[in-house]
Residue frames relative to the residue before (quaternion, step in Angstrom):
aa qw qx qy qz dx dy dz
M 1.0000 0.0000 0.0000 0.0000 0.00 0.00 0.00
S 0.4785 -0.6738 0.4736 0.3046 3.60 -0.97 0.81
K 0.6604 -0.5191 0.3778 0.3894 3.54 -1.29 0.43
I 0.6285 0.5391 -0.3388 0.4467 3.61 1.03 -0.75
R 0.6832 0.4999 -0.2871 0.4483 3.57 0.89 -0.91
E 0.5809 0.5908 -0.3802 0.4111 3.59 1.13 -0.48
H 0.7205 0.4532 -0.2336 0.4699 3.60 1.15 -0.63
I 0.5289 0.6160 -0.4145 0.4111 3.59 1.25 0.08
T 0.3570 -0.7190 0.5573 0.2122 3.54 -0.88 0.98
L 0.2703 -0.7719 0.5560 0.1483 3.58 -0.68 1.07
V 0.2119 -0.7708 0.5920 0.1025 3.56 -0.93 0.93
E 0.2060 -0.7784 0.5814 0.1167 3.54 -0.84 0.93
G 0.7413 0.3657 -0.2986 0.4770 3.57 -1.11 0.67
D 0.7362 -0.3991 0.3043 0.4540 3.55 -1.31 -0.28
L 0.4816 -0.6412 0.5123 0.3072 3.52 -1.16 0.65
D 0.3985 -0.7065 0.5309 0.2454 3.59 -1.02 0.77
T 0.1383 0.7923 -0.5787 0.1352 3.59 -0.14 1.27
P 0.5438 -0.6207 0.4355 0.3596 3.57 -1.03 0.64
I 0.5433 -0.6277 0.4484 0.3313 3.57 -1.09 0.72
E 0.7987 0.1626 -0.0713 0.5750 3.57 0.94 -0.87
G 0.3698 -0.7200 0.5414 0.2274 3.54 -1.04 0.73
D 0.6249 -0.5471 0.4008 0.3866 3.53 -1.25 -0.22
L 0.5699 0.5716 -0.3906 0.4426 3.62 1.23 0.23
E 0.3068 -0.7392 0.5767 0.1640 3.51 -1.19 0.67
P 0.4221 -0.7022 0.5030 0.2751 3.62 -0.94 0.80
Y 0.0824 -0.7702 0.6315 0.0337 3.58 -1.04 0.88
V 0.3333 -0.7142 0.5833 0.1966 3.55 -1.05 0.85
I 0.2198 -0.7975 0.5558 0.0827 3.58 -0.84 1.02
F 0.0773 -0.7621 0.6424 0.0236 3.55 -1.02 0.95
T 0.1732 -0.7802 0.5932 0.0969 3.59 -1.02 0.77
Q 0.2303 -0.7320 0.6245 0.1455 3.53 -1.22 0.64
L 0.3279 -0.7983 0.4773 0.1654 3.59 -0.54 1.17
A 0.7883 0.0139 0.0004 0.6152 3.60 1.13 -0.55
T 0.6275 -0.5506 0.4046 0.3733 3.54 -1.18 0.64
G 0.7991 0.2675 -0.2070 0.4970 3.59 -0.88 0.93
R 0.6094 0.5419 -0.3502 0.4608 3.59 1.28 -0.15
P 0.6076 -0.5667 0.3873 0.3996 3.64 -1.12 0.34
Y 0.4679 -0.6097 0.5478 0.3307 3.54 -1.32 0.34
I 0.1946 -0.8001 0.5652 0.0500 3.54 -0.91 1.01
Y 0.5361 -0.6216 0.4684 0.3269 3.56 -0.98 0.90
A 0.1366 -0.8041 0.5764 0.0512 3.55 -0.83 1.05
G 0.6997 -0.3686 0.2896 0.5391 3.60 1.08 -0.74
W 0.3973 -0.7031 0.5150 0.2874 3.54 -1.12 -0.57
V 0.1888 -0.7504 0.6244 0.1066 3.53 -1.32 0.42
D 0.3351 -0.6799 0.6010 0.2535 3.53 -1.33 0.32
A 0.0892 0.8078 -0.5717 0.1128 3.56 -0.83 0.99
I 0.5911 -0.5749 0.4353 0.3613 3.54 -1.28 0.39
D 0.8000 -0.0559 0.0533 0.5951 3.57 1.00 -0.82
A 0.7357 -0.4297 0.2826 0.4408 3.58 -1.29 0.08
A 0.6244 0.5497 -0.3491 0.4315 3.61 0.96 -0.77
M 0.6732 0.4777 -0.2874 0.4859 3.55 0.98 -0.85
A 0.6075 0.5478 -0.3485 0.4576 3.58 1.09 -0.71
I 0.6445 0.5039 -0.3206 0.4774 3.59 0.98 -0.81
Q 0.6556 0.5052 -0.3154 0.4642 3.60 0.95 -0.83
F 0.6600 0.4873 -0.3093 0.4810 3.60 0.93 -0.85
G 0.6413 0.5264 -0.3140 0.4616 3.58 0.99 -0.83
R 0.6337 0.5370 -0.3126 0.4609 3.55 1.02 -0.88
E 0.7121 0.4555 -0.2579 0.4679 3.57 0.89 -0.96
H 0.7521 0.4081 -0.2349 0.4610 3.58 0.86 -0.89
Y 0.7942 0.3108 -0.1666 0.4948 3.60 0.67 -1.05
G 0.5855 0.5871 -0.3636 0.4247 3.56 1.20 -0.42
Q 0.6670 0.4816 -0.3137 0.4741 3.58 1.14 -0.45
D 0.5514 0.6204 -0.4062 0.3821 3.59 1.16 -0.30
Q 0.7717 -0.1360 0.1072 0.6120 3.58 1.02 -0.81
K 0.5956 -0.5844 0.4147 0.3631 3.50 -1.15 0.63
C 0.0759 0.8043 -0.5855 0.0673 3.56 -0.84 0.94
V 0.3955 -0.7419 0.4994 0.2089 3.57 -1.19 0.54
G 0.7962 0.1530 -0.0807 0.5798 3.58 1.23 -0.33
L 0.1072 -0.7785 0.6170 0.0416 3.52 -1.23 0.61
W 0.1070 -0.7674 0.6287 0.0658 3.57 -1.04 0.80
A 0.0922 -0.7516 0.6497 0.0667 3.54 -1.15 0.73
I 0.0277 -0.7974 0.6018 -0.0359 3.56 -0.73 1.08
P 0.4746 -0.6476 0.5005 0.3239 3.61 -0.84 0.91
K 0.5480 -0.6629 0.4028 0.3131 3.57 -0.80 1.03
P 0.6639 0.4919 -0.3308 0.4560 3.65 0.94 -0.74
A 0.6144 0.5587 -0.3537 0.4304 3.66 1.18 -0.35
I 0.6412 0.4993 -0.3378 0.4749 3.61 1.21 -0.19
T 0.1319 -0.7932 0.5934 0.0359 3.53 -0.84 1.05
A 0.0761 -0.7978 0.5977 0.0190 3.52 -0.93 0.97
G 0.7602 -0.3189 0.1918 0.5325 3.58 1.19 0.41
G 0.5809 0.5871 -0.3779 0.4184 3.59 1.21 -0.22
A 0.8383 0.0409 0.0242 0.5431 3.56 -0.59 -1.22
E 0.3202 -0.7662 0.5274 0.1796 3.55 -0.84 0.94
M 0.2636 -0.7212 0.6228 0.1497 3.51 -1.12 0.89
T 0.1875 -0.8098 0.5468 0.1009 3.60 -0.70 1.01
A 0.3803 0.6988 -0.5128 0.3225 3.58 0.67 1.10
R 0.3709 -0.7142 0.5547 0.2113 3.53 -0.86 1.05
G 0.4448 0.6939 -0.4964 0.2726 3.55 -0.96 0.83
R 0.6551 -0.4674 0.4185 0.4210 3.48 -1.37 -0.35
Y 0.1267 -0.7992 0.5861 0.0418 3.56 -0.82 1.02
E 0.3507 -0.7017 0.5846 0.2072 3.55 -0.98 0.91
V 0.2331 -0.7847 0.5657 0.0996 3.59 -0.89 0.95
F 0.0938 -0.7726 0.6276 0.0189 3.57 -0.96 0.98
L 0.1248 -0.8044 0.5798 0.0351 3.57 -0.88 1.01
R 0.1273 -0.7191 0.6714 0.1262 3.52 -1.25 0.56
A 0.3175 -0.8043 0.4755 0.1617 3.55 -0.26 1.29
E 0.8072 0.0835 -0.0029 0.5843 3.60 0.88 -0.93
S 0.6048 -0.5374 0.4351 0.3950 3.56 -1.21 0.47
G 0.7752 0.3255 -0.2502 0.4801 3.56 -0.95 0.83
E 0.6195 0.5082 -0.3447 0.4890 3.61 1.25 -0.25
P 0.4838 -0.6518 0.4774 0.3365 3.60 -1.13 0.45
H 0.5734 -0.5516 0.4670 0.3858 3.54 -1.27 0.34
R 0.1017 -0.7838 0.6112 0.0416 3.60 -1.07 0.77
S 0.5238 -0.6138 0.4777 0.3473 3.55 -1.11 0.68
A 0.1158 -0.8284 0.5478 0.0176 3.56 -0.88 0.95
G 0.7600 -0.3011 0.1943 0.5421 3.60 1.22 -0.06
C 0.4322 -0.6782 0.5348 0.2593 3.54 -1.36 -0.14
V 0.0949 -0.7579 0.6410 0.0755 3.54 -1.29 0.51
E 0.3724 -0.6724 0.5909 0.2448 3.54 -1.27 0.52
A 0.1539 0.8006 -0.5648 0.1278 3.59 -0.83 0.95
E 0.5524 -0.6167 0.4678 0.3094 3.53 -1.36 0.39
S 0.7943 0.0439 0.0094 0.6059 3.57 1.21 -0.57
S 0.6518 -0.5072 0.3734 0.4226 3.55 -1.26 0.21
R 0.6150 0.5437 -0.3488 0.4523 3.59 1.05 -0.70
E 0.6536 0.4845 -0.2987 0.4989 3.61 0.99 -0.83
A 0.6250 0.5437 -0.3401 0.4451 3.59 1.04 -0.72
L 0.6324 0.5173 -0.3223 0.4780 3.58 1.06 -0.80
D 0.6713 0.4931 -0.2986 0.4658 3.59 0.88 -0.90
T 0.6529 0.5034 -0.3105 0.4732 3.59 0.95 -0.87
A 0.6406 0.5260 -0.3248 0.4554 3.59 0.96 -0.86
R 0.6479 0.5204 -0.3238 0.4523 3.62 0.89 -0.86
R 0.7089 0.4545 -0.2489 0.4785 3.56 1.10 -0.77
D 0.8232 0.3263 -0.1297 0.4462 3.62 0.83 -0.99
I 0.6726 0.4843 -0.3006 0.4720 3.63 1.11 -0.54
S 0.4832 -0.6835 0.4723 0.2764 3.56 -0.83 1.02
G 0.8219 0.2107 -0.1954 0.4918 3.57 -0.84 1.05
A 0.5031 0.6831 -0.4122 0.3321 3.59 1.22 -0.20
A 0.6305 0.5555 -0.3368 0.4248 3.59 0.99 -0.80
E 0.7369 0.3972 -0.2124 0.5041 3.60 1.09 -0.73
A 0.4781 0.7072 -0.4243 0.3019 3.61 1.24 -0.24
R 0.5162 -0.6401 0.4802 0.3053 3.55 -1.16 0.67
S 0.8019 0.0044 0.0401 0.5962 3.56 1.12 -0.73
I 0.1137 -0.7739 0.6210 0.0505 3.56 -1.12 0.78
W 0.0735 -0.7561 0.6488 0.0444 3.55 -1.03 0.88
V 0.0732 -0.7632 0.6371 0.0791 3.55 -1.19 0.57
A 0.0103 -0.7784 0.6277 -0.0011 3.57 -1.14 0.67
L 0.5376 -0.6057 0.4770 0.3415 3.57 -1.04 0.77
S 0.4938 -0.6871 0.4482 0.2885 3.56 -0.77 1.03
E 0.6406 0.5456 -0.3260 0.4309 3.58 1.03 -0.69
R 0.6524 0.5089 -0.3104 0.4680 3.61 1.22 -0.35
I 0.5773 0.5862 -0.3722 0.4296 3.58 1.31 -0.17
V 0.1549 -0.7557 0.6311 0.0811 3.56 -0.85 0.99
A 0.0953 -0.8278 0.5528 -0.0113 3.54 -0.74 1.12
T 0.5018 -0.5917 0.5275 0.3462 3.54 -1.27 0.42
G 0.4870 -0.6520 0.4997 0.2969 3.53 -1.26 0.47
P 0.6775 -0.5132 0.3320 0.4091 3.60 -1.21 0.27
D 0.7316 0.4121 -0.2440 0.4852 3.62 1.15 -0.51
D 0.4571 0.6939 -0.4473 0.3310 3.58 1.28 0.06
V 0.3711 -0.7026 0.5612 0.2318 3.55 -1.03 0.85
I 0.1077 -0.8022 0.5859 0.0402 3.57 -0.70 1.06
W 0.7035 0.4222 -0.2523 0.5131 3.56 0.90 -0.93
R 0.5095 -0.6406 0.4714 0.3284 3.58 -0.98 0.77
L 0.5417 -0.6640 0.4175 0.3021 3.55 -1.08 0.71
T 0.6679 0.4535 -0.3030 0.5064 3.59 1.23 -0.23
D 0.5279 -0.6165 0.4767 0.3376 3.57 -1.20 0.51
Q 0.0239 0.8165 -0.5746 0.0502 3.55 -0.55 1.15
T 0.2558 0.7962 -0.5147 0.1890 3.59 1.08 0.56
Y 0.5400 0.6276 -0.4007 0.3923 3.56 1.19 -0.42
R 0.5986 0.5848 -0.3569 0.4151 3.61 1.20 -0.43
M 0.7218 0.3893 -0.2296 0.5241 3.56 1.19 -0.43
A 0.5734 -0.6160 0.4158 0.3448 3.57 -0.98 0.84
R 0.6836 0.4858 -0.3067 0.4501 3.61 0.85 -0.88
G 0.6666 0.4760 -0.3054 0.4856 3.61 1.05 -0.67
Y 0.6234 0.5562 -0.3458 0.4270 3.57 0.98 -0.78
A 0.6774 0.5116 -0.3030 0.4331 3.56 0.78 -1.00
S 0.7302 0.4222 -0.2595 0.4704 3.61 0.71 -0.99
E 0.6619 0.5120 -0.3205 0.4438 3.61 0.92 -0.82
V 0.6910 0.4771 -0.2852 0.4621 3.56 0.84 -0.95
R 0.6312 0.5256 -0.3383 0.4593 3.59 0.95 -0.81
A 0.6611 0.5081 -0.3107 0.4563 3.59 0.89 -0.92
K 0.6594 0.5040 -0.3108 0.4632 3.60 0.97 -0.82
W 0.6631 0.4926 -0.3111 0.4699 3.59 0.94 -0.82
E 0.6467 0.5086 -0.3310 0.4621 3.58 0.96 -0.79
E 0.6274 0.5286 -0.3319 0.4655 3.58 1.06 -0.70
V 0.6565 0.4990 -0.3063 0.4755 3.59 0.95 -0.87
R 0.6841 0.4928 -0.2934 0.4506 3.60 0.88 -0.87
A 0.6483 0.5332 -0.3135 0.4439 3.56 1.13 -0.61
R 0.5909 0.5838 -0.3719 0.4145 3.58 1.15 -0.45
K 0.4503 -0.7105 0.4797 0.2498 3.58 -0.92 0.89
D 0.6131 0.5857 -0.3547 0.3940 3.56 1.08 -0.62
I 0.5350 0.6161 -0.4009 0.4165 3.56 1.25 -0.31
E 0.6139 0.5471 -0.3444 0.4530 3.57 1.07 -0.66
E 0.6495 0.5096 -0.3082 0.4727 3.56 0.99 -0.81
Y 0.6269 0.5386 -0.3203 0.4630 3.54 1.03 -0.82
E 0.6709 0.4992 -0.3018 0.4579 3.56 0.92 -0.94
K 0.6275 0.5224 -0.3480 0.4606 3.65 1.01 -0.72
D 0.6748 0.4815 -0.2967 0.4741 3.59 0.90 -0.94
D 0.6490 0.5170 -0.3231 0.4550 3.56 0.96 -0.81
L 0.6483 0.5071 -0.3254 0.4656 3.61 0.98 -0.79
K 0.6280 0.5425 -0.3408 0.4419 3.62 0.99 -0.73
E 0.6765 0.4829 -0.2935 0.4722 3.57 0.95 -0.87
M 0.6991 0.4875 -0.2822 0.4404 3.60 0.95 -0.74
F 0.8040 0.2363 -0.1138 0.5337 3.61 1.00 -0.74
């Protein structure tokens, strides 16, 4: 054993770690084009909403080009469990089929989250048939501004399978179409043989 390891205190049993950290979970929604619905992208842990937006921008903004981003504290979203008794405007998110992400579908005015769910089922198109409905107080949603940069400034389509296939194919077709490649191959063959 090294001299450094001799001075390390060994702990037996489970490590004493806190159950909860100091970060709050935020659910991230992205908007792919202006006027389109916001689509569930995933979630991040952050100290506050500004950091959640920054993390969402860096993580989910690089997955696909988007024009808007919403961050909602996870406890602020109600899906039928704990009721929030705050009067206000609630944003409604629907998941039409299993396996699809939740999408923003409109807003309802309600006295509580339970009433918002009931109102959404009655008034929002497609909500009665939806597999899942979420509601969140609109005032709890933190959004990017219209001039915020969400997409990275560099081309990162190679990170996605759909981008890799089309980008690489186009580049190879461009290289093959150039006539100077034939000259290079002739010179290369002379040197090799």
